[in-house]
C-alpha positions in Angstrom: 7.0 8.3 31.8 7.8 12.0 32.0 7.2 14.0 28.8 7.0 17.7 28.9 6.1 20.0 26.0 6.5 23.6 25.0 4.1 25.1 22.5 2.9 28.5 21.5 -0.4 29.8 20.2 0.6 29.3 16.6 0.8 25.6 17.0 -2.8 25.5 18.4 -3.9 27.4 15.3 -2.8 24.4 13.2 -5.7 22.4 14.7 -8.5 21.9 12.3 -11.2 24.6 12.4 -14.6 24.6 10.8 -16.5 27.3 9.0 -19.7 27.1 11.1 -20.0 28.2 14.7 -22.0 25.2 15.9 -19.7 22.9 14.2 -20.6 19.6 12.5 -17.0 19.1 13.5 -16.8 15.5 12.6 -18.0 16.1 9.1 -15.4 18.8 8.4 -12.7 16.6 10.0 -13.5 13.8 7.6 -13.5 16.3 4.7 -9.9 17.3 5.6 -8.8 13.8 6.6 -8.1 12.6 3.0 -5.9 15.5 2.2 -4.0 15.3 5.5 -3.4 11.5 5.1 -2.1 12.0 1.6 0.2 14.7 2.7 1.6 12.6 5.5 2.1 9.5 3.4 3.7 11.4 0.5 6.7 12.4 2.7 9.6 10.3 1.5 12.0 9.2 4.1 14.5 7.3 1.9 18.1 8.6 2.1 16.8 10.9 4.9 17.8 11.4 8.5 15.2 9.6 10.7 15.0 12.5 13.1 14.0 14.8 10.2 11.4 12.3 9.0 10.0 11.9 12.5 9.6 15.6 13.1 8.0 16.2 9.8 5.4 13.4 10.3 4.6 14.4 13.9 4.4 18.2 13.1 1.7 17.3 10.5 -0.2 14.6 12.5 -0.2 15.8 16.1 -1.8 19.3 15.6 -4.4 17.9 13.1 -5.6 15.4 15.7 -5.8 18.1 18.4 -2.8 16.8 20.3 -0.2 18.7 22.3 2.9 16.7 21.7 4.2 13.5 20.1 7.3 11.3 20.2 8.7 8.5 18.0 10.9 5.6 19.2 12.6 3.5 16.4 13.1 -0.2 17.1 16.6 -1.5 16.6 16.5 -5.2 15.9 20.3 -5.6 16.5 20.2 -4.7 20.2 16.4 -5.0 20.7 16.1 -1.4 21.9 13.5 1.3 21.3 15.5 4.4 20.7 14.1 8.0 20.8 14.4 9.6 17.4 12.4 12.8 17.7 9.3 14.5 18.8 6.9 17.4 18.4 6.7 20.3 20.9 9.0 18.7 23.5 10.6 20.6 26.3 14.2 19.4 26.6 14.9 21.3 29.8 13.6 18.1 31.4 15.1 14.7 30.8 13.5 12.6 28.1 14.3 8.9 28.3 16.3 8.0 25.2 16.0 4.2 25.2 13.6 1.6 26.3 14.0 -2.2 26.5 11.1 -4.4 25.3 8.6 -4.6 28.1 10.1 -1.5 30.0 7.6 1.2 30.8 4.5 2.0 28.7 6.6 2.3 25.5 8.3 -1.0 26.0 5.1 -2.7 27.0 3.3 -1.6 23.8 6.2 -2.9 21.8 5.9 -6.3 23.6 2.1 -6.6 23.3 2.0 -5.0 19.8 -1.3 -3.4 20.6 -2.4 0.2 21.0 -2.5 1.5 24.6 -4.9 4.3 25.6 -4.3 6.0 29.0 -7.4 7.9 29.8 -8.2 10.7 32.4 -4.6 10.7 33.8 -3.8 13.1 36.6 -0.1 12.4 36.8 0.9 13.8 33.3 1.3 17.4 32.4 2.4 19.4 29.4 4.3 22.6 29.6 3.1 25.5 27.4 4.7 28.9 27.1 2.8 30.2 30.1 1.7 27.3 32.3 1.4 23.6 32.7 -1.6 21.8 31.2 -2.9 18.6 32.6 -3.1 15.9 29.9 -6.3 13.9 29.6 -5.4 11.1 27.2 -2.2 9.5 26.0 -2.2 7.2 23.0 0.8 4.9 22.4 0.7 2.8 19.2 3.1 0.3 17.6 4.2 0.7 14.0 4.0 -2.8 12.6 4.1 -4.1 9.0 4.1 -7.7 7.9 4.8 -8.8 11.5 7.9 -6.5 11.7 8.0 -4.0 14.6 9.3 -0.7 13.2 8.8 1.6 16.2 6.4 3.2 18.7 4.5 6.5 18.3 3.1 8.4 21.3 0.6 11.3 21.1 -0.7 13.3 24.1 -4.0 15.1 24.2 -5.3 17.9 26.5 -8.9 16.6 26.0 -10.3 13.1 25.3 -10.2 12.7 21.5 -13.5 11.7 19.9 -13.9 8.3 18.4 -13.6 9.5 14.7 -10.1 11.0 15.6 -9.0 7.7 17.1 -10.3 5.8 14.0 -8.4 8.1 11.7 -5.2 7.7 13.8 -5.5 3.9 13.4 -5.7 4.3 9.6 -2.8 6.8 9.6 -0.6 4.4 11.7 -1.2 1.6 9.2 -0.2 3.9 6.3 2.9 5.1 8.1 4.0 1.5 8.9 3.7 0.5 5.3 5.5 3.7 4.1 8.3 3.2 6.6 8.7 -0.5 5.7 8.8 0.3 1.9 11.8 2.6 2.0 13.4 2.8 5.5 15.6 5.7 6.5 19.3 5.4 6.6 19.4 4.4 10.3 17.5 1.2 9.6 20.0 0.0 6.9 22.2 -2.7 8.4 25.4 -3.9 6.8 25.8 -7.6 7.3 28.9 -8.5 5.3 31.6 -11.1 6.1 34.9 -9.6 7.0 38.3 -10.9 5.9 38.9 -12.1 9.5 35.9 -14.5 9.1 37.5 -16.2 6.1 40.5 -18.4 6.5 43.2 -16.6 4.6 46.1 -19.0 4.7 44.7 -22.1 3.1 45.2 -21.4 -0.6 46.9 -24.8 -1.0 43.5 -26.4 -0.3 42.5 -25.5 -3.8 44.9 -28.0 -5.1 43.9 -30.9 -2.7 42.9 -34.0 -4.6 39.2 -34.5 -4.1 37.9 -38.1 -3.8 35.2 -38.9 -6.4 33.1 -40.7 -3.8 32.3 -39.3 -0.3 33.4 -41.3 2.7 30.7 -42.1 5.3 32.6 -40.1 7.9 33.0 -37.0 5.6 30.1 -36.6 3.2 30.5 -33.6 0.8 34.2 -33.3 1.8 35.1 -31.5 -1.4 32.6 -28.7 -0.7 33.8 -28.5 2.9 37.4 -27.9 1.8 36.3 -24.9 -0.3 34.7 -23.3 2.7 38.1 -22.6 4.3 39.7 -20.6 1.5 39.7 -16.9 0.8 39.0 -17.3 -2.9 35.3 -17.1 -4.0 34.1 -20.5 -5.0 30.7 -21.5 -6.3 29.3 -25.0 -7.1 26.9 -25.3 -10.0 25.0 -28.0 -12.0 25.1 -28.2 -15.8 22.5 -25.5 -16.1 24.6 -23.2 -13.9 22.0 -23.3 -11.0 23.9 -22.6 -7.8 24.1 -25.6 -5.5 26.4 -24.2 -2.9 29.1 -21.5 -2.3 31.6 -20.5 0.3 31.7 -17.3 2.5 34.0 -15.5 0.1 31.4 -15.7 -2.7 28.9 -14.0 -0.3 31.3 -11.2 0.4 32.1 -10.8 -3.3 28.5 -10.3 -4.4 27.1 -8.8 -1.2 24.4 -11.3 -0.6 24.1 -14.2 1.8 21.6 -16.5 0.0 22.4 -17.4 -3.5 21.3 -21.0 -3.4 18.7 -21.8 -6.1 19.7 -18.8 -8.2 21.5 -19.1 -11.5 25.1 -18.0 -11.8 24.3 -16.1 -15.0 22.3 -13.6 -12.8 25.6 -12.5 -11.2 27.6 -12.1 -14.4 27.4 -9.9 -17.5 28.1 -12.5 -20.2 27.2 -10.4 -23.3 30.7 -10.9 -24.7 30.7 -14.6 -24.1 28.0 -17.1 -24.6 27.5 -19.6 -21.8 28.5 -22.6 -23.9 31.8 -20.9 -24.8 32.6 -20.3 -21.2 31.7 -23.8 -20.2 34.0 -25.2 -22.9 36.9 -23.1 -21.8 36.5 -24.0 -18.1 36.3 -27.7 -19.0 39.6 -27.4 -20.9 41.2 -25.7 -17.9 41.3 -22.2 -19.5 40.4 -19.0 -17.7 37.8 -16.5 -18.8 37.1 -12.9 -18.0 33.6 -11.4 -17.5 31.9 -8.6 -15.5 30.5 -9.4 -12.0 27.4 -7.7 -10.7 27.2 -6.8 -7.0 23.7 -6.7 -5.3 24.0 -2.9 -5.2 24.1 -2.8 -9.0 27.8 -1.9 -9.1 29.9 -3.9 -11.6 33.5 -5.1 -11.5 35.8 -7.1 -13.8 36.2 -10.7 -12.7 38.0 -13.9 -13.9 36.5 -17.4 -13.9 38.6 -20.5 -13.5 37.7 -24.1 -13.1 38.1 -25.5 -9.5 37.3 -29.2 -9.7 34.3 -31.2 -10.8 32.5 -34.2 -9.4 29.9 -35.9 -11.6 27.6 -33.2 -13.0 28.6 -30.8 -10.3 31.4 -28.3 -11.1 33.3 -25.9 -8.8 34.2 -22.4 -10.3 36.7 -19.9 -8.8 35.7 -16.3 -9.3 38.4 -13.7 -8.7 38.0 -9.9 -9.0 40.5 -8.1 -11.2 41.8 -4.8 -9.9 43.8 -3.5 -12.9 44.3 -4.0 -16.6 47.6 -5.7 -16.0 45.8 -8.6 -14.4 43.9 -9.6 -17.6 44.2 -13.3 -18.1 46.3 -14.7 -20.9 43.2 -15.4 -23.0 42.8 -13.9 -26.5 39.0 -13.6 -26.1 39.5 -11.7 -22.9 41.8 -9.1 -24.5 39.1 -7.0 -26.1 39.9 -3.4 -26.6 39.8 -1.4 -23.3 37.3 1.1 -24.8 34.8 -1.7 -25.7 35.1 -3.3 -22.3 34.7 0.1 -20.5 31.7 1.0 -22.7 30.1 -2.4 -21.9 30.7 -2.0 -18.2 29.1 1.5 -18.2 26.1 0.4 -20.2 25.7 -2.6 -17.9 26.0 -0.5 -14.8 23.4 2.0 -16.1 21.0 -0.8 -16.9 21.3 -2.4 -13.5 20.8 0.9 -11.7 17.6 1.4 -13.8 16.5 -2.1 -12.9 17.1 -1.6 -9.2 15.1 1.7 -9.3 12.2 0.1 -11.1 12.2 -2.8 -8.6 12.2 -0.4 -5.8 9.3 1.7 -7.2 7.4 -1.5 -7.9 7.8 -2.6 -4.3 6.6 0.8 -3.1 3.5 0.7 -5.4 2.6 -2.8 -4.2 2.8 -1.8 -0.6 0.8 1.3 -1.2 -1.8 -0.8 -3.0 -1.9 -3.3 -0.1 -2.3 -0.4 2.4 -5.1 1.1 0.4 -6.8 -2.3 0.1 -6.5 -2.8 3.9 -8.2 0.6 4.5 -10.9 -0.1 1.9 -11.6 -3.5 3.5 -12.0 -1.8 6.8 -14.5 0.6 5.4 -16.6 -1.6 3.1 -19.0 -4.1 4.8 -18.4 -7.5 3.2 -21.0 -8.2 0.5 -21.9 -11.6 2.0 -22.6 -9.9 5.4 -24.8 -7.3 3.7 -26.9 -9.9 2.0 -27.4 -11.8 5.2 -28.9 -8.7 6.8 -30.7 -7.3 3.7 -32.0 -10.5 2.0 -33.9 -8.6 -0.7 -30.8 -7.1 -2.4 -27.5 -8.0 -4.1 -24.3 -6.1 -4.7 -22.3 -6.8 -7.9 -18.8 -5.3 -7.3 -15.7 -5.8 -9.5 -12.7 -3.4 -9.2 -10.0 -3.0 -11.9 -7.1 -3.1 -9.4 -6.7 -4.4 -5.9 -8.7 -1.4 -4.7 -11.4 0.6 -6.5 -13.1 3.9 -6.8 -16.7 2.6 -6.8 -18.4 2.6 -3.4 -21.6 0.8 -2.2 -23.1 2.3 1.0 -26.2 0.8 2.8 -27.7 1.7 6.2 -31.0 1.4 8.0 -32.2 4.5 9.9 -35.6 5.1 11.5 -37.3 2.3 9.5 -35.8 3.6 6.3 -33.2 1.7 4.2 -30.7 4.1 2.5 -28.7 2.6 -0.4 -26.1 4.6 -2.4 -24.1 3.6 -5.5 -21.2 6.0 -5.9 -18.6 6.4 -8.6 -15.6 8.3 -7.0 -12.9 10.1 -9.0 -10.0 7.8 -9.9 -9.3 4.1 -9.8 -6.9 2.0 -7.7 -5.2 3.6 -4.7 -6.4 7.2 -5.6 -10.0 5.9 -5.9 -9.8 4.0 -2.7 -8.6 7.1 -0.8 -11.6 9.1 -2.3 -13.9 6.3 -1.2 -12.6 6.5 2.3 -13.6 10.2 2.5 -17.0 9.8 0.9 -17.8 6.7 3.1 -17.1 8.7 6.2 -19.1 11.7 5.0 -22.1 9.5 4.2 -22.0 8.1 7.7 -21.8 11.6 9.1 -24.8 12.9 7.0 -27.1 9.9 7.5 -26.2 8.4 10.9 -25.2 11.5 12.8 -27.2 14.3 11.1 -30.1 12.0 10.5 -30.7 13.1 6.9 -32.8 10.4 5.1 -34.1 12.3 2.1 -32.0 11.4 -1.0 -31.8 14.8 -2.6 -30.8 16.4 0.8 -28.1 13.8 1.3 -26.6 14.6 -2.2 -26.7 18.4 -1.5 -25.0 18.0 1.9 -22.4 15.6 0.5 -21.7 18.3 -2.2 -21.2 20.9 0.4 -18.7 18.8 2.3 -16.7 17.9 -0.8 -16.7 21.5 -1.9 -15.2 22.5 1.5 -12.6 19.7 1.2 -11.6 21.1 -2.3 -10.5 24.3 -0.7 -7.7 22.5 1.0 -7.1 20.0 -1.8 -7.0 21.4 -5.3 -7.2 17.9 -6.9 -10.8 17.9 -5.9 -11.6 21.3 -7.4 -12.5 20.2 -11.0 -13.5 16.6 -10.6 -16.8 15.6 -9.0 -18.3 12.2 -8.2 -21.4 10.5 -9.6 -23.9 9.1 -7.3 -27.4 7.5 -7.1 -29.3 7.1 -3.8 -32.5 5.2 -3.1 -34.4 5.4 0.2 -37.0 2.7 1.0 -39.7 3.9 3.4 -41.4 0.9 5.1 -44.1 3.0 6.7 -45.2 5.0 3.6 -44.5 2.1 1.2 -42.5 4.4 -1.1 -39.1 4.3 -2.9 -37.4 7.7 -3.2 -34.6 8.4 -5.7 -32.1 11.2 -6.4 -29.1 11.0 -8.7 -26.1 12.9 -9.8 -25.1 11.8 -13.3 -26.5 8.3 -12.5 -29.9 6.9 -13.1 -32.3 4.4 -11.5 -33.6 1.5 -13.6 -36.6 -0.4 -12.2 -39.3 -2.8 -13.2 -42.9 -3.0 -12.2 -45.3 -5.5 -13.7 -42.4 -6.6 -15.9 -42.3 -3.1 -17.4 -39.0 -1.2 -17.6 -38.8 2.3 -16.2 -35.7 4.6 -16.0 -35.3 7.8 -14.0 -32.2 9.8 -15.1 -30.3 11.6 -12.4 -29.5 15.3 -12.5 -26.8 16.4 -15.0 -24.6 17.9 -12.3 -22.1 16.0 -10.3 -21.5 16.0 -6.5 -18.5 18.3 -5.9 -16.4 19.4 -8.8 -16.3 22.6 -10.7 -19.2 23.8 -12.9 -19.8 27.4 -14.0 -23.6 26.6 -14.3 -23.9 25.3 -10.7 -21.9 27.5 -8.4 -22.4 27.3 -4.7 -25.2 25.1 -3.3 -26.6 22.5 -5.6 -30.2 21.3 -5.4 -31.0 17.8 -6.6 -34.5 16.6 -7.6 -36.3 13.9 -5.6 -38.4 11.3 -7.4 -41.0 9.2 -5.5 -42.3 5.7 -6.6 -45.3 4.1 -4.9 -44.8 0.5 -3.9 -47.9 -1.7 -4.0 -48.0 -4.8 -1.7 -49.3 -7.0 -4.6 -46.9 -5.6 -7.2 -43.2 -6.7 -7.1 -40.7 -3.9 -7.9 -37.1 -4.7 -8.9 -34.7 -1.8 -9.0 -31.1 -1.3 -10.0 -28.4 1.3 -9.2 -25.6 0.9 -11.7 -22.4 2.9 -12.1 -21.1 3.3 -15.7 -18.3 0.7 -15.4 -20.4 -2.3 -16.6 -21.7 -0.6 -19.7 -18.2 0.9 -20.5 -16.5 -2.6 -20.8 -14.9 -3.3 -24.1 -15.3 -6.7 -25.7 -17.5 -8.7 -28.1 -16.4 -9.8 -31.5 -15.5 -6.2 -32.6 -13.9 -4.9 -29.3 -16.6 -2.4 -28.6 -18.3 -1.1 -25.5 -21.1 -3.1 -23.9 -23.3 0.1 -23.8 -26.3 1.0 -21.6 -28.8 -0.3 -24.0 -27.4 -3.8 -23.7 -27.4 -3.4 -19.9 -31.1 -2.6 -20.0 -31.8 -5.7 -22.1 -29.8 -7.9 -19.6 -31.7 -6.4 -16.6 -35.0 -7.0 -18.5 -34.1 -10.6 -18.9 -32.9 -11.3 -15.3 -35.2 -9.1 -13.2 -37.6 -11.9 -12.5 -34.8 -14.3 -11.4 -34.2 -14.8 -7.6 -32.4 -11.8 -6.3 -29.5 -13.9 -4.8 -28.8 -15.3 -8.3 -28.6 -12.1 -10.3 -25.1 -11.0 -9.3 -23.7 -14.3 -10.6 -25.6 -14.0 -13.9 -24.2 -10.4 -14.4 -20.7 -11.6 -13.8 -21.0 -14.5 -16.3 -22.4 -12.2 -19.0 -19.7 -9.5 -18.7 -16.9 -12.2 -18.5 -18.1 -13.7 -21.7 -18.4 -10.3 -23.3 -14.9 -9.0 -22.4 -13.0 -12.3 -23.3 -9.3 -11.4 -23.4 -9.8 -7.6 -23.0 -8.6 -5.9 -19.9 -11.2 -4.6 -17.5 -12.0 -1.0 -18.5 -13.4 0.5 -15.2 -14.6 -0.4 -11.8 -18.1 -2.1 -11.9 -20.9 -1.7 -9.4 -24.6 -2.6 -9.6 -26.9 -2.6 -6.5 -30.1 -4.6 -7.1 -33.2 -4.9 -4.8 -36.6 -6.5 -4.9 -39.6 -5.2 -2.8 
């Protein structure tokens, strides 16, 4: 593989910088990662040249990751080739291989294995800058795959070995790009697979008049359908309910689809001016009818229907497109005024275009939700796995959509267990993306920077989100709510700090509640400009005294339901926790679920729900 690049200093300036000299580089990378991922995935490639799409994506992604150059090869299923479509910072004075077969070179091998390939500490590869050649340290080649379909190969070259958090982000970005590309492919991916007139036997019109035996011969079963397959007229076979049993190639060409079996014929016709029973009666009597056909693209056309032949409950129908008003059939019902027919056709065409657009948007939203769920599943440790490690706690988690904006985060550092219940801005996909950023920041603060005091964790998290808001205005006015508990096994203490969320705990069966601070983490507030200081509360844990504590977000108490359709409210949540806090900890999540399900009845879920409970 011989890839050369040509860059200038302005490209290097695109690489992420941090406000502090000593860095905390990973933290600031994670703070910008959400904004960058959104920007990349928001680029729409539909009806767009694939080269332009490629260059836009790579120009955003490569500099952000600290790479020098990137390329994209699109997979063409027709000829099984990987074709070069564009790159970032390439020097075309040297040859760049334009095509790879599956298994050929590194590009072809990644396509064959469908796994990411990392070439580390290579001495053979160089990149050409404006003044000199730079030796490349690492080359990452990754396949773009969605639902087992290979879409292409992306390659990024680095002058230094990228850190693990960059590689982790790249994996997530690849998954998002794959789903995005699959949802609305560029023009070059669209294949036209239609039957041509040469594939249909043109000169066998007389077959339409062949007498069909009412019983199949053993040598020629379904002979009457076989005869129809040889003619140029469009023929479809239906049952009494007009479900399609079979059709010939001409029917496929007429409606632009190859698999109609099992569908109903009414789906391909606008029969507003005729009811189905009326058409059936006319066809049985040998009369012809006129209607409007609907192509799979949404385009409409005038069409005539004429009976072919029937056999038992099975009927054959000939459908013939009409190209001019003079070809109207001699049928009084079909001779409606041309203005009325034209208006009907225009309305029908508009409706079908709207339907197609809605179906397209729906498909895109579903794929985006699936992508967000995949990302969130990668970030959140499964609740069952958590409870196997931390047997003295439970997590009750219930999102409104496939993905949610509530985040549970639990780690053990230096004989301290840190638990966070976080309510991020937004629900669904937006909430999941916010959770991704906050999850990474929490890992940076606790596991990397070794902060284990709850009020300091909240303050540092605020600083990171405040920095991220400078590059993403959507974060400027909306903060997050959070409550953090730290269990210190050596000191036998439980420390708490909260931002608009409280801690509810029981000792000696007595209820206590510590409210969090009134300011959020991140977000705009004229009263709390700059650094925010949160208050720490310490609770002594006695060995002979059981303590049960809960960290709820506001989703449970906000649920509508009951006989009057009102909110559950926090006071009722306190009563429920009072009743169940003496129960075994592994049973309490199920009890909470039963109570809220009974409360909401037929109401939709209002908000994401999260409650972390623990006994010490």
